[in-house]
C-alpha positions in Angstrom: -20.8 27.5 13.8 -21.7 24.2 16.1 -20.8 20.9 16.4 -22.6 17.5 15.7 -22.1 16.7 19.9 -26.0 17.1 20.9 -28.1 13.8 20.2 -29.7 13.6 17.1 -33.2 13.6 18.4 -33.2 17.5 20.0 -31.2 18.2 15.9 -34.3 17.3 13.5 -35.7 19.8 11.0 -39.3 20.3 11.4 -40.3 22.9 9.1 -43.7 24.5 9.0 -44.9 24.2 6.0 -42.7 21.6 4.9 -44.1 19.4 1.9 -41.5 16.5 1.6 -40.1 14.1 4.1 -36.3 13.2 4.1 -35.7 9.8 5.1 -32.2 8.6 6.7 -31.1 4.9 5.9 -31.6 4.7 10.0 -34.8 5.6 10.2 -34.8 9.6 11.0 -37.3 12.0 9.5 -36.9 15.4 8.2 -39.8 17.9 7.3 -38.0 20.1 5.0 -39.7 22.8 2.2 -38.9 21.3 -0.9 -38.1 24.6 -3.0 -34.6 24.6 -1.2 -33.5 21.0 -1.8 -34.4 21.4 -5.8 -32.4 24.7 -6.1 -29.8 23.2 -3.9 -29.0 20.1 -5.6 -30.0 18.8 -9.2 -29.7 15.2 -7.7 -32.0 15.2 -5.1 -34.4 17.4 -7.5 -34.0 14.3 -9.5 -34.4 12.0 -6.7 -37.6 14.1 -5.7 -39.2 13.8 -9.0 -38.5 10.0 -9.1 -39.9 9.5 -5.5 -43.4 11.2 -6.6 -43.9 8.8 -8.8 -43.9 6.0 -6.3 -46.1 4.6 -4.2 -46.0 5.7 -0.8 -44.9 3.2 1.8 -45.7 5.6 4.8 -49.0 5.3 6.9 -52.4 6.6 5.2 -52.3 9.4 7.4 -49.0 10.8 6.9 -49.6 12.7 3.5 -46.2 14.2 2.7 -44.2 12.5 0.0 -41.2 10.8 1.4 -37.5 10.4 0.0 -35.3 7.8 0.8 -32.0 8.8 1.7 -28.2 6.4 2.2 -27.1 9.0 4.6 -27.2 8.5 8.2 -29.9 10.9 10.1 -26.3 12.6 11.5 -24.7 13.5 8.2 -28.1 14.5 6.4 -29.2 16.5 9.6 -25.5 18.2 9.3 -26.3 18.6 5.7 -29.3 20.1 5.8 -27.3 23.1 8.2 -26.1 24.2 5.2 -29.2 24.0 2.9 -31.5 26.0 5.3 -30.9 29.7 6.8 -29.6 28.0 10.1 -26.5 27.9 11.7 -24.2 25.6 10.3 -22.9 22.5 12.0 -19.8 21.1 11.3 -19.2 17.3 12.1 -17.1 16.6 15.0 -14.5 14.0 13.3 -12.8 13.8 10.8 -14.2 11.0 9.5 -17.7 12.6 9.4 -16.9 15.5 8.2 -15.2 13.9 5.3 -18.2 12.2 4.7 -20.5 14.9 4.6 -17.8 17.0 1.8 -18.6 13.3 -0.1 -22.6 13.4 0.6 -22.4 17.2 -1.2 -20.1 16.7 -4.1 -22.0 13.4 -4.7 -25.4 15.6 -4.8 -23.5 18.3 -6.8 -24.4 20.4 -4.0 -21.6 23.5 -5.9 -22.4 26.6 -3.4 -22.7 23.9 0.1 -19.7 22.1 -0.6 -17.8 25.0 -0.8 -19.4 26.9 2.1 -18.5 23.5 4.2 -15.2 23.2 3.3 -15.4 27.0 4.7 -16.8 26.0 8.0 -14.3 22.7 8.3 -11.2 24.9 7.7 -12.2 27.6 10.2 -12.9 24.5 12.7 -10.0 22.7 12.0 -7.0 23.9 10.1 -5.3 21.5 7.7 -3.1 18.9 9.3 0.7 20.2 8.9 1.9 17.1 10.6 2.5 13.1 9.1 0.0 11.3 11.2 -2.8 13.2 10.4 -1.9 14.1 7.3 -1.8 10.5 6.3 -5.0 10.0 8.2 -6.9 12.9 6.1 -5.4 11.3 2.7 -6.9 8.2 3.6 -9.6 9.5 3.7 -10.0 12.2 1.2 -9.1 8.6 -0.8 -11.7 6.8 0.1 -14.9 9.9 -0.8 -13.1 10.9 -3.7 -12.4 14.4 -2.1 -10.0 15.5 -4.6 -9.2 18.8 -3.1 -8.2 17.5 0.5 -6.3 14.9 -0.6 -3.9 17.0 -2.8 -3.7 18.9 0.0 -3.3 16.4 2.8 -0.2 15.2 0.0 1.3 18.2 0.1 1.9 18.5 4.2 2.9 13.8 3.6 5.6 14.6 0.9 7.0 17.1 3.3 8.1 14.7 5.3 10.1 11.4 4.7 8.0 8.4 3.4 8.5 5.1 2.9 7.2 1.7 4.7 10.1 2.7 7.5 8.4 5.8 8.0 5.0 5.0 7.6 5.1 1.1 9.5 2.1 1.7 11.6 -0.1 3.2 9.7 0.4 1.2 6.5 -3.2 -0.6 7.2 -4.7 3.3 6.8 -5.4 2.8 2.8 -5.0 0.1 0.4 -1.9 0.1 -1.8 -3.5 1.7 -4.9 -3.4 4.8 -2.6 -0.1 3.8 -1.3 1.4 3.8 -4.3 -0.5 6.9 -6.2 1.3 8.6 -3.0 4.6 7.7 -3.5 4.7 8.2 -7.2 3.1 11.8 -5.9 6.0 11.9 -3.6 8.1 11.1 -6.3 7.3 13.7 -8.5 7.3 16.5 -6.1 10.5 15.7 -4.4 12.7 15.5 -7.9 10.8 18.8 -8.8 11.6 20.4 -5.8 15.5 19.3 -6.2 15.1 20.9 -9.2 14.8 24.2 -8.4 16.2 24.1 -5.5 19.0 23.6 -8.0 18.2 26.2 -10.3 17.6 28.9 -7.5 21.4 28.3 -6.0 22.9 28.2 -8.6 21.4 31.7 -10.0 22.4 33.3 -7.0 18.8 32.8 -6.0 17.8 34.5 -8.4 20.1 37.5 -8.3 19.5 38.4 -5.1 22.3 37.6 -3.5 24.9 38.0 -6.3 27.8 39.9 -4.9 26.6 39.6 -1.5 29.8 39.6 0.7 30.4 36.5 2.6 33.6 35.6 3.8 32.2 31.9 3.5 30.7 31.6 0.6 29.3 27.9 -1.2 30.3 25.8 -4.1 27.1 27.6 -5.8 29.0 31.3 -5.0 26.0 32.3 -2.1 26.8 32.4 1.2 27.5 28.9 2.7 24.8 29.3 5.0 22.1 29.9 2.7 23.7 27.0 0.5 23.3 24.3 3.2 20.1 25.7 4.5 18.9 25.5 0.6 20.1 21.9 0.6 18.6 20.9 3.7 15.2 21.9 2.7 15.7 19.3 -0.4 16.2 16.5 2.2 13.6 17.6 4.9 10.6 20.1 3.3 9.1 20.1 6.5 11.5 22.1 8.4 11.2 24.6 5.9 9.6 27.6 8.1 11.0 31.5 9.0 12.2 30.5 12.1 14.8 28.1 10.8 15.6 30.3 8.3 16.3 33.0 11.0 18.1 29.9 13.0 20.4 28.9 9.9 21.4 32.9 9.5 21.8 33.3 12.9 24.4 30.8 13.7 26.0 31.8 10.6 26.9 35.0 11.3 27.8 34.4 15.3 30.6 31.4 13.7 31.9 33.4 10.7 32.0 37.0 12.4 34.1 36.3 14.9 36.5 34.0 12.8 36.8 35.6 9.7 34.9 39.1 10.0 31.9 37.7 7.9 29.9 41.2 7.4 26.7 39.5 6.6 25.7 40.9 9.9 25.7 43.7 7.5 23.2 43.1 5.0 19.6 44.8 5.1 16.9 43.4 7.0 14.9 44.1 3.1 17.5 42.0 1.3 17.1 39.2 3.8 12.9 39.2 3.8 13.7 39.2 -0.1 15.7 36.2 0.3 12.5 34.2 2.1 10.2 35.4 -0.1 11.6 34.2 -3.4 13.0 31.2 -1.8 9.2 30.5 -0.2 8.2 31.2 -4.2 10.6 28.5 -5.2 9.5 25.5 -2.6 5.8 26.3 -2.4 5.7 26.8 -6.5 7.0 22.9 -6.7 4.2 21.5 -4.6 1.9 23.5 -6.5 2.9 22.1 -9.9 2.4 18.5 -9.2 -1.1 17.1 -8.6 -2.4 14.3 -6.6 -5.0 13.5 -8.5 -2.9 14.1 -11.8 -0.1 11.4 -11.0 -3.6 9.5 -10.3 -5.5 10.0 -13.5 -1.8 9.3 -15.1 -1.7 5.9 -13.8 -5.2 5.3 -14.5 -5.0 6.0 -18.4 -1.4 4.0 -18.2 -3.5 0.5 -16.6 -6.3 1.9 -19.4 -3.8 1.7 -21.8 -2.2 -1.2 -21.2 -5.8 -3.5 -20.3 -6.7 -2.1 -24.1 -3.7 -3.6 -25.6 -4.8 -7.2 -24.0 -9.1 -6.8 -24.4 -11.3 -6.7 -26.6 -14.4 -4.8 -26.7 -17.2 -5.5 -23.9 -19.7 -8.1 -24.8 -22.8 -8.9 -23.2 -25.1 -11.8 -22.3 -28.6 -11.9 -20.4 -27.3 -7.9 -19.6 -23.9 -8.9 -18.2 -20.7 -8.0 -19.6 -17.8 -9.5 -20.3 -14.3 -8.8 -21.4 -12.2 -11.2 -23.8 -8.4 -11.6 -24.3 -8.1 -10.6 -27.9 -4.2 -12.1 -28.3 -5.1 -15.2 -26.5 -8.4 -16.1 -27.5 -10.5 -17.8 -24.9 -8.9 -21.7 -24.6 -10.8 -24.4 -26.5 -13.3 -26.9 -24.2 -10.8 -29.5 -22.7 -11.7 -32.5 -25.6 -12.3 -35.1 -22.7 -12.8 -38.1 -25.5 -15.7 -39.6 -23.2 -18.9 -39.5 -25.0 -20.8 -39.7 -21.7 -20.8 -36.2 -20.1 -23.9 -35.6 -18.0 -23.5 -32.2 -16.8 -21.7 -28.5 -18.3 -19.6 -26.1 -16.2 -20.0 -22.5 -17.7 -16.5 -19.9 -17.1 -17.2 -16.3 -16.3 -15.8 -15.8 -20.3 -19.1 -17.8 -21.7 -17.1 -21.0 -22.6 -18.8 -24.4 -21.8 -17.0 -27.5 -21.0 -19.0 -31.2 -20.9 -17.8 -33.2 -17.4 -19.4 -36.0 -16.1 -21.0 -35.6 -12.2 -19.0 -38.9 -11.0 -15.5 -37.3 -11.6 -16.2 -34.4 -10.1 -17.7 -35.7 -6.8 -15.2 -37.8 -6.5 -12.9 -34.7 -6.4 -15.0 -32.3 -4.9 -17.4 -32.1 -1.5 -18.4 -29.2 -2.8 -20.1 -30.6 -6.2 -21.0 -33.5 -5.0 -23.3 -31.6 -2.4 -24.6 -29.6 -5.7 -25.4 -32.7 -7.6 -27.7 -34.3 -4.9 -29.6 -31.6 -4.9 -32.7 -31.5 -7.3 -33.1 -30.2 -10.3 -35.1 -27.3 -10.5 -37.6 -27.1 -13.6 -36.6 -23.8 -15.3 -32.8 -25.1 -15.0 -30.8 -23.8 -17.2 -29.4 -26.2 -19.8 -27.3 -26.6 -22.9 -28.6 -29.9 -25.5 -30.6 -31.2 -22.5 -27.5 -31.2 -20.4 -27.7 -29.3 -16.3 -25.2 -26.3 -16.8 -24.0 -23.9 -13.7 -22.1 -21.4 -14.2 -18.3 -20.3 -12.5 -16.8 -17.5 -11.4 -13.3 -19.0 -12.9 -12.7 -17.8 -16.5 -11.9 -20.8 -19.1 -8.1 -20.7 -19.1 -8.2 -21.5 -15.2 -10.9 -24.1 -15.6 -8.6 -25.4 -18.5 -5.9 -26.1 -16.2 -7.9 -27.1 -13.6 -10.1 -30.4 -15.4 -6.7 -31.3 -17.0 -5.2 -32.0 -13.2 -8.6 -34.0 -12.7 -8.8 -35.9 -15.9 -6.0 -38.4 -17.5 -5.3 -35.8 -20.2 -2.2 -34.2 -20.6 -1.9 -31.0 -18.2 -2.4 -27.3 -19.0 0.8 -25.7 -17.3 0.0 -22.3 -16.1 2.2 -19.4 -17.8 1.9 -17.7 -14.9 2.8 -17.5 -11.1 -0.4 -15.5 -10.5 -2.3 -18.2 -12.1 -0.9 -20.7 -10.3 -2.4 -19.1 -7.0 -5.7 -18.6 -8.6 -5.6 -22.1 -9.3 -4.9 -22.7 -5.9 -8.2 -20.7 -5.2 -10.3 -22.3 -7.1 -9.1 -25.1 -5.5 -9.4 -24.0 -2.0 -13.3 -22.5 -3.1 -14.6 -26.3 -4.3 -12.8 -28.0 -1.5 -10.1 -30.0 -4.4 -7.6 -31.4 -1.6 -5.5 -33.6 -3.7 -5.8 -31.3 -6.7 -4.6 -28.7 -4.8 -1.8 -30.4 -3.3 -1.0 -32.0 -6.8 -1.0 -28.2 -7.7 1.6 -27.1 -5.0 3.9 -30.8 -6.0 4.1 -29.7 -9.2 5.9 -25.9 -7.9 7.8 -27.7 -6.0 9.2 -29.6 -8.7 9.8 -26.9 -10.7 6.9 -27.7 -13.5 4.8 -25.0 -12.5 6.0 -21.3 -12.2 7.1 -19.8 -8.8 7.6 -16.1 -7.9 11.2 -14.8 -9.1 13.3 -12.3 -7.8 11.1 -9.0 -5.7 7.9 -10.7 -7.5 7.3 -12.2 -4.8 5.9 -9.3 -3.0 3.1 -9.5 -5.5 3.0 -12.9 -4.7 2.5 -13.0 -0.9 0.0 -9.8 -1.5 -2.2 -12.1 -3.7 -1.8 -15.5 -1.6 -3.1 -13.2 1.4 -6.2 -12.0 -0.5 -7.0 -15.2 -1.5 -6.1 -16.7 1.9 -3.6 -19.5 0.4 -1.6 -19.6 4.1 1.4 -22.0 2.7 2.1 -19.6 -0.3 2.0 -16.8 2.1 4.7 -18.1 4.5 6.8 -19.1 1.3 6.7 -15.2 -0.5 7.1 -13.6 2.8 10.1 -16.1 3.6 11.2 -15.1 0.1 10.6 -11.3 0.9 13.3 -11.4 3.5 15.8 -11.5 1.1 15.2 -8.1 -0.7 15.2 -4.7 -0.3 10.9 -4.2 1.4 10.4 -0.2 0.1 8.1 1.7 -2.3 10.6 1.5 -4.7 11.3 -2.4 -4.8 7.4 -3.2 -4.5 6.4 -0.5 -7.2 3.6 -0.9 -9.2 3.3 -4.6 -6.9 2.5 -2.2 -4.7 -1.2 -1.9 -5.9 -1.8 -5.5 -4.9 -1.7 -4.9 -1.3 -4.0 -4.2 0.8 -3.4 -2.5 4.2 -3.4 -5.2 6.4 -1.2 -7.6 4.1 1.7 -4.6 3.9 1.6 -3.8 7.4 1.6 -7.5 8.7 4.7 -8.2 6.0 6.3 -4.8 8.1 5.9 -6.9 10.7 6.6 -10.3 9.7 10.3 -8.4 8.8 10.6 -6.7 11.5 9.7 -10.1 13.6 12.3 -12.1 11.5 14.9 -9.8 11.9 14.5 -10.2 15.9 14.7 -14.0 15.7 17.9 -13.5 12.6 19.7 -11.6 15.0 19.6 -14.0 17.6 20.7 -17.0 15.4 23.4 -14.9 14.2 24.2 -13.6 18.0 25.1 -17.5 19.2 27.2 -17.9 16.6 29.5 -14.6 17.0 29.3 -15.2 20.8 30.2 -18.8 20.2 33.1 -19.8 23.1 35.8 -22.9 23.0 33.7 -25.5 21.3 30.9 -23.6 19.3 30.5 -23.6 15.8 32.4 -20.5 15.2 35.9 -21.7 17.4 37.2 -23.4 14.4 37.8 -19.2 13.3 39.9 -18.7 16.6 43.5 -17.7 16.0 43.4 -15.2 12.5 46.3 -13.4 13.0 44.6 -10.1 11.4 42.3 -10.4 14.3 41.6 -6.9 16.3 40.4 -7.6 19.9 39.6 -3.7 20.9 35.6 -3.6 19.7 32.3 -5.9 20.0 31.1 -4.5 17.1 27.4 -4.3 18.1 27.3 -6.7 20.4 26.9 -6.8 24.3 29.3 -9.3 25.5 32.2 -9.3 28.5 34.8 -6.9 28.3 37.4 -9.3 28.2 37.1 -12.2 25.7 39.5 -14.8 25.2 39.1 -15.5 21.4 37.5 -13.2 18.7 36.3 -14.0 15.0 38.4 -12.9 12.4 36.7 -9.3 11.6 35.0 -10.5 8.2 33.4 -12.9 10.0 32.2 -10.7 13.2 30.8 -7.8 10.3 28.8 -11.3 8.5 27.6 -12.5 11.5 26.3 -8.8 13.2 24.2 -7.5 10.1 21.1 -5.5 11.0 21.9 -5.7 14.8 20.4 -2.3 15.7 19.3 -0.4 12.5 15.3 -0.1 12.7 16.0 1.6 9.0 18.3 -1.0 7.9 15.3 -3.8 8.0 13.4 -2.5 5.8 15.9 -1.1 3.2 18.4 -4.0 3.1 18.1 -7.8 3.0 17.9 -9.4 5.9 20.7 -12.6 6.5 18.5 -15.7 5.3 19.0 -19.0 4.5 19.0 -18.8 1.1 21.5 -15.6 1.3 23.6 -16.5 4.0 26.3 -18.5 2.0 27.0 -15.9 -0.2 28.0 -13.4 1.9 30.2 -15.6 3.7 31.9 -16.0 0.4 32.1 -12.2 -0.6 33.6 -11.1 3.1 35.9 -14.3 2.8 37.6 -12.8 -0.5 37.4 -9.3 0.7 39.5 -10.6 3.9 42.7 -10.8 1.3 45.7 -13.4 1.9 45.0 -14.3 4.8 46.4 -18.0 5.0 44.7 -18.9 8.2 41.1 -18.2 7.8 41.8 -19.9 3.9 42.9 -22.5 5.6 40.1 -22.8 7.9 37.9 -22.7 4.7 39.2 -25.3 2.8 38.7 -27.6 5.8 35.4 -26.8 7.5 34.0 -23.7 5.3 31.2 -25.6 3.3 30.5 -27.4 7.0 30.2 -24.6 8.8 27.7 -22.5 6.3 25.7 -25.7 6.5 25.9 -25.0 10.5 24.7 -22.0 9.3 21.9 -22.0 7.1 20.3 -24.8 9.1 20.1 -22.8 12.2 18.7 -19.4 10.3 16.3 -21.6 8.6 15.2 -23.0 11.8 14.6 -19.9 13.4 12.5 -18.5 10.2 10.4 -21.9 11.3 8.9 -20.2 14.1 8.2 -16.9 12.5 4.4 -16.9 11.1 3.1 -14.2 9.1 -0.9 -15.0 9.6 -0.2 -15.1 13.9 -0.4 -11.6 13.6 -4.3 -10.4 12.6 -6.7 -12.6 11.6 -8.0 -9.7 9.9 -5.4 -10.4 6.9 -8.2 -13.0 6.1 -11.0 -10.8 5.8 -10.2 -8.0 2.9 
């Protein structure tokens, strides 16, 4: 077996008696016998037959037929080493290896595909650690390789997997792949927990029933085994024979001398049987769930949801358009002016009669379009020129209602508001876009609520709507940022957007904590000094803050807890809401009420509490204004 480190020009095929040329997309030629190719792949067989019926674009002196293929010369050459009786050439990188498998799968080369998998496994064994497994999973999903995706997902599911755990890997794959992986992860963990519980309560399938041990657990099996099985449920990546034996050895060392435990006298065969039975349970749990089954279930669910809202496909001029059954395309806006001189057609084939002068006034884009001479064969309706737009009728109806002096058609969701803003941005309708944002601020148009802000951020990011990105990102700080919180909204994200939001959250936390520290460490004349003097204050701890060893005054403990949230924990920045201007007052009041009947603090609150909260909110707002989502990576707008 070889690797593909040698220059390609030294590796190209030049078989004697070749009757066919395969040409890669980067113009490398492979002279090969046709019989080998057609026997290995029915797809290539069909491509070759088609190519033979087409004129050859090579010089006349080149008599062999040429078949153009979309693969690179490197991948094509490696593939051919598995077709012909030569030493197989395995790509040296995981990316190229996955691409090679994809090409063999696409050309339906069943035996070749199996051979490639064997050789790759011999050269690069499947990953057992999280980072390479994530890399393999992302590539397998990209190339549609079910076997490799399932294999990588099994490894990934043995580790803790949430945004905090893979923050720096979030841009490896789109949100749809992450959501599928998370659902698989949840399903496997639930199944594993159930299987391990049954294993424990059954006395390890009867193997350890009646086993003499001075320290038995709640499941009537030795405590060391009970604890070890519980640990596997929390961290399956720690499941190995060494860890199993270590747990047993530690138990024997501790209990033999203290309680006279006789586990040391248990035969090695029984220990081996326990391990084999436990291995069967753990591996069986992972094998019973397929990541592709989860993906197919999600796809079917989405299809059913779509079918409930969409009619059969309709076509015009070979194109296919879906139309909503429950909400038919709106009637074209009745502008009630007889001199319309132009027609715009929506993506779902609804015509809107409009006026060039009005569109040109609000949109430099349309002004430029109208300045171009009309082609003789341009499409028209009733003698009026027509232009086709990519937006649907519902969006155009709302857009035109904001341009003409008619009743405004209000979108029924914030996602439609974002689509409307994106259309304004596309057609350079600056004033209309500003009016839409004003309507959202006034509450006349929908705005994101609760955890919808994550989905809103993802959509705004994909459309390059910076003000909406900034606003949604700040609102997400009021909620945990976990895969569970994002739920189906995770599918709206591309990898870069999710990674940038995670980084924005960490930067925001750092800024907010610094702001709260200023209130916490205030001395003498600071805003927090009004709270000095609480008789219930304990002066023996700094609660995580680095300050002088001796403090002349200390804040009440309840207020310290409010001001010292998320100080050091990396995990809490994602699993808990951050202290923001919109939630800090509620946290303050909750903590104050929990402080009990302290007359001092209640009197201070009655006199200065609202002012203190306002100052705190203003300080946090100013701090957040310094943090921006789009400052991380311009690639956020490239996808």
